[in-house]
C-alpha angles and dihedrals in degrees: 000000000000110000097183143353124186141149127232118175106319101333127092118200119208118191128199126177129195093210091226093303113113091192090069095055099084091058092045091053091044089057090056093046089052088053087057094231117188096228141008125217115196129196105195137036089247091055091046091053091049089052092048090052093047102051142016095184109045110082114246125202113191119200106191110023114169098208111345095179096043090046089051093239092127133018095234139337094252095043109024095176123196122043101310132090138137143106134332129210095205092235093167096049097042098054088072091051091050091052089051092052091049090053092049093048094046108024094179096066119114103165126047128186119225106215121207141118116300118241101025118125091213093053093049091049092050089051092056091049093049091046090070091055091050092051090051088059093046093254132129115228116210125194113244109187136165128189092215145341092284091061097053097088094053092042092056092045091051091048091051092050091051092058102262110162103183142013134232110198110209115216106256141133090254094055093045093049093049096038098126094048093046092051090048093050093047089055093043091054092041092238119153107230136188121206135198100243143033093247089073096057091044087055092052104280117142102234140354134189125181149098124308099258093191089059089054090054091051092050091046089058088062090055091048089053093049094049094047087053092054110275114136117236089230089064094054113080120225107256129213126220118284099191127053131181133200111198130181126195107210092185089062092044089056091046093057094038098249124143111206111218114247093240090058092047089052090057094053118107089208135012121202109211 
């Protein structure tokens, strides 16, 4: 679905949105390829994969790739090769940091739920990788998956019954699309949760730690400019985030009956009161 099309100077912008459904992305990308656009900018790893599958000639700049090398979207960070390059959000590396912050904020926890969409190979792989970080901290990581939005209520209830004491929300299209409901269910079940981006805490989530996505978008615009002026994507290294933010929502902490230790509050870049 085209959200907007306008012209400014000599550039035409075409927008397509998957509406939270990764299965629609191949056709959305195919529409843009048929339009013979000069460059594609993608916002999620799913969209990036759809673009990679659709074209080997149109340059692609990704803005929030989870693990571009591990997902085989580029050959390496320094030498991406092919027609793709862009910016990573270090999803793999930061899940361990988020688990550590959960443990510091709530030292009594022993079991943490890893929230993502059920039935995706990527989600299951990320769970296994994060499980090692949890074990290092003496925690047990439990998979909390839902096939769709309608399954979230029962998934949270089952997790609570099994003894889960906190939630790690893995960055994914599914979690982003259902952000409001996930935040609501975490509060309803009195489960401390940590999310991948500031937008979650601003919407009522307890804590978030992750890269400044807006900064990634700004830096991606520089790559778009370079490529439109003739630079090859293969000559532009994949860059990692430069700015990170740890945010705590004290209103939510009070709502679920959690007292954040002073040393954790002192580490926060921003506290929502």
